[in-house]
N, C-alpha and C positions, 0 to 999 in steps of 0.2 A: 314825504318819503315815497321815492318810485321804487315799485315792486318790479321784479323778472317781467310781470305781464306787459307793462307799460313801457320798460324797455324794448322786447319785441315787438311789440305795435309801433315805436317809435322807428326801429328798423326797416319794420315792412314798408312804411309810409316814405322810407327814400327810393330814388329812383331806383331801377334793375340793375342798373351797371355799376353803379357806387356801392349798392349792395353785395353783388356778386364781387365787385373787387375787395371789400370790406372781408367778406367772408374768405378770400385766397388770400389775404393778408395772413388773417388768424392763423389757418392751416400753414401758412410758409412759418410762422413764428412756431406754433406748437412744433412743426416737423424738427426745425434748427435747434431748439430748445432740446428734445430728443434727442437729435443727432449729437449735440454737444454734451451730455450724459454718458452716451456711450462711446465719446473718443477720450473722456479725462482718464489718464492713464492709471493701470492697476498700481496701488501703491504698496501693496503686500507683497507683490513680484521682487523677490531680489536679483536683482540687475546683474551684479557681480559673480561668477562662476565660483570666486574665492567664499563668499556670503553662503553664497548656494550650500558648498562642500562644507563649512564650519557650519549651519544652520542641522544638515543632513548627519555628521559627526556629534552635533548636540543632542539630537533627537533620539539617534542610538544609544549614546550614554545616558539618555533618561531612561530608555525603557531597559537597559541594563540597571540601574540605579533602582529602579521598581519592581524587576524579578527580586533582587536580594535584600530589597525592603520584604516583598510579602515574605521570602522564604524565612529571614528573620522572625518576621511576625509569627510565622505558621509553628517556629524552632519554640519559640517563646512558650504559645499556646498549648502544645505540648508538652514541654515541659513542666507547664505550671499545672496539666491536668494530673501528671505523672506525681508530682508532689501532693497534688490535694488527694489521689487515691495513697499515699504513701501514709500519711498521717491519721 
């Protein structure tokens, strides 16, 4: 089994021009990989204006529904405390 130390020694035994070319190729591969990952389109972004508008309306509706739910629960808690005090 070869370890990293032996691999580094193998590369150090290569001619300098070949080792430099190998290093440049590895750096280019890494750079292309990073560039490719950065160029992947954002799949979470809504492209259609109509879809963006629907999403905005849905968000506002959910916000209103949450406010109504919170208010209803607060009123029920208040009514429950009132009933407990009368008993």
